[in-house]
C-alpha positions in Angstrom: -31.1 -7.5 4.5 -30.4 -6.4 0.9 -32.3 -7.9 -2.0 -29.3 -10.0 -3.2 -28.9 -11.4 0.3 -32.6 -12.2 0.5 -32.4 -14.0 -2.8 -29.4 -16.0 -1.8 -30.9 -17.0 1.6 -34.2 -17.9 0.1 -32.5 -20.0 -2.6 -30.5 -21.8 0.1 -33.7 -22.7 2.0 -35.5 -23.8 -1.1 -32.6 -25.9 -2.3 -32.5 -27.7 1.0 -36.2 -28.2 1.0 -36.9 -28.9 -2.7 -33.6 -29.4 -4.5 -32.5 -27.6 -7.6 -35.1 -29.0 -9.9 -37.9 -28.2 -7.5 -36.8 -24.6 -6.9 -38.4 -22.3 -9.4 -37.5 -18.7 -9.9 -41.0 -17.8 -8.9 -40.7 -19.6 -5.6 -37.4 -17.9 -4.9 -38.9 -14.4 -5.6 -41.9 -15.2 -3.4 -39.8 -16.4 -0.5 -37.4 -13.5 -0.8 -40.3 -11.0 -1.1 -38.5 -9.6 -4.2 -39.9 -8.2 -7.4 -40.0 -10.1 -10.6 -36.9 -8.6 -12.2 -34.8 -8.7 -9.1 -33.2 -12.1 -9.7 -32.1 -11.1 -13.2 -30.9 -7.6 -12.0 -28.5 -9.1 -9.4 -27.8 -12.6 -11.0 -27.5 -14.0 -14.5 -30.4 -16.4 -13.8 -31.3 -19.3 -11.6 -28.0 -21.2 -12.1 -25.9 -18.2 -11.1 -28.1 -17.6 -8.0 -28.1 -21.3 -7.1 -24.3 -21.3 -7.3 -24.1 -18.3 -4.9 -26.4 -20.1 -2.5 -24.6 -23.5 -2.8 -21.3 -21.8 -2.2 -22.6 -20.0 0.9 -24.1 -23.3 2.3 -20.9 -25.1 1.5 -18.8 -22.5 3.3 -21.1 -22.6 6.3 -21.0 -26.4 6.5 -17.1 -26.4 6.3 -16.9 -23.7 9.0 -19.3 -25.7 11.3 -17.3 -28.9 10.7 -14.0 -27.2 11.4 -15.3 -25.6 14.5 -15.9 -29.1 15.9 -13.0 -31.0 14.3 -10.5 -28.2 15.3 -11.9 -28.0 18.8 -10.4 -29.4 22.0 -10.1 -33.1 22.8 -8.4 -36.2 21.7 -8.9 -37.3 18.0 -11.6 -39.7 19.1 -13.4 -37.0 21.1 -13.3 -34.6 18.1 -14.7 -37.2 15.8 -17.3 -38.0 18.3 -18.2 -34.3 18.7 -18.5 -34.1 14.9 -20.8 -37.1 14.7 -22.9 -36.0 17.6 -23.1 -32.3 16.8 -26.6 -30.8 16.6 -28.2 -31.3 13.2 -31.6 -31.1 11.7 -31.5 -34.8 10.9 -34.9 -35.2 9.4 -34.3 -32.3 7.1 -31.1 -33.9 5.8 -27.7 -32.4 4.9 -28.1 -29.3 2.8 -25.0 -30.3 0.8 -25.5 -34.1 0.7 -29.0 -33.6 -0.6 -27.7 -31.8 -3.6 -25.7 -34.9 -4.7 -29.1 -36.5 -5.4 -30.2 -33.7 -7.7 -29.6 -34.6 -11.3 -29.2 -31.0 -12.5 -26.6 -30.3 -9.8 -24.7 -33.5 -10.6 -24.8 -32.8 -14.3 -23.3 -29.3 -13.8 -19.6 -29.2 -13.0 -20.0 -25.6 -11.8 -22.9 -26.4 -9.4 -21.3 -29.6 -8.3 -17.9 -28.1 -7.5 -18.7 -26.5 -4.1 -20.4 -29.7 -3.1 -17.4 -31.9 -4.0 -15.0 -29.4 -2.5 -16.9 -29.4 0.8 -17.1 -33.2 1.1 -13.4 -33.5 0.1 -12.3 -31.0 2.7 -14.2 -32.6 5.5 -13.0 -36.0 4.4 -9.4 -34.8 4.4 -9.8 -33.2 7.8 -11.2 -36.4 9.2 -8.5 -38.5 7.7 -5.9 -36.2 9.3 -7.5 -36.6 12.7 -7.5 -40.4 12.3 -3.8 -40.3 11.4 -3.2 -38.1 14.4 -5.0 -40.6 16.6 -2.9 -43.5 15.2 0.3 -41.5 16.0 -0.9 -41.0 19.6 -1.7 -44.7 19.9 -5.5 -43.9 20.3 -6.5 -45.7 17.1 -5.3 -49.1 15.8 -2.2 -48.7 13.6 -4.0 -50.8 10.9 -6.7 -48.2 10.4 -6.4 -46.2 7.1 -7.3 -42.6 7.7 -8.8 -42.1 4.2 -11.0 -45.2 4.6 -12.2 -44.2 8.1 -12.9 -40.7 6.9 -15.0 -42.0 4.0 -16.8 -44.3 6.5 -17.6 -41.4 8.8 -19.0 -39.4 5.9 -21.0 -42.4 4.6 -22.4 -42.9 8.1 -23.5 -39.3 8.4 -25.0 -39.1 4.9 -26.5 -42.6 5.1 -27.9 -41.7 8.6 -29.7 -38.8 7.1 -31.3 -41.0 4.5 -32.4 -43.7 7.0 -33.7 -41.1 9.4 -35.7 -39.4 6.7 -37.1 -42.7 5.5 -38.2 -43.7 8.9 -39.4 -40.3 10.0 -37.2 -40.5 13.1 -33.7 -39.4 14.0 -33.2 -42.7 15.8 -31.7 -44.3 12.7 -29.1 -41.6 12.5 -28.2 -41.9 16.2 -28.0 -45.7 15.9 -25.5 -45.4 13.0 -23.4 -42.9 14.9 -23.3 -45.0 18.1 -22.3 -48.1 16.0 -19.5 -46.2 14.3 -18.2 -44.7 17.5 -18.2 -48.2 19.2 -16.0 -49.4 16.3 -13.7 -46.5 16.6 -13.5 -46.4 20.4 -9.9 -46.6 21.6 -9.1 -49.9 23.3 -9.6 -49.8 27.0 -6.7 -50.4 29.3 -8.5 -53.0 31.3 -9.8 -56.3 30.0 -13.5 -56.8 30.4 -13.5 -60.5 29.7 -11.3 -63.1 31.1 -9.0 -64.9 28.6 -10.2 -68.4 27.6 
C-alpha cells in the first residue's frame, strides 16, 4: 500500500474511533507508519487528508447500502436486509459518528460527503417504500420520505443506544420494532372480529 493510501486508511480508522477532533496528525502518522513530512507531502494538511478519508468512507457506505437495497427480494425484504445487514454496532456508524463532531459539522467541506451519503441512502429507501406501496405491500398512507427518515433514525439511534448500553441488543430491538411496524399485512386474520 502506498504512503497516501496508508495515510487515508489510518485516518479513516482514527476518525471512526476518535472523531475529527481526537485525530491528531501525530496519531495518523504513527498508525500509517509514515514519516513526519509525509502528510504534508501528499496532502495540504489534516483537513485535506480527513476529507479524502471521509469521502472514501462515504463511498464505501453508499456501495454497501446499495448492494443490499438493490438486491433481490420484495421492497420489505430489501429494507429488512438493509436493517439486518452485518454491522459493527458497538463501534457505531463511521459516517453517523461524524455528525456529532463539532469540527466536521462546522465545515461545509467536511460535512458535504456525510450529508450526501445520508441523503442518497434516504432517497433510495424512500424509493423502495414507494415501490412497495405501488405493489400493495405497504399501506398506501405511508409516506416514503417519512419512512426513509424513520429507517435512518432507527439505525443511527440504534447505534447510540447500543453503545450506551455496551450491547448490540438495543440496536436489534429497534430494528425488530421497526420491521414489525413495516411488515406487510398478512392475508389471514389472526384475531376474530369482535
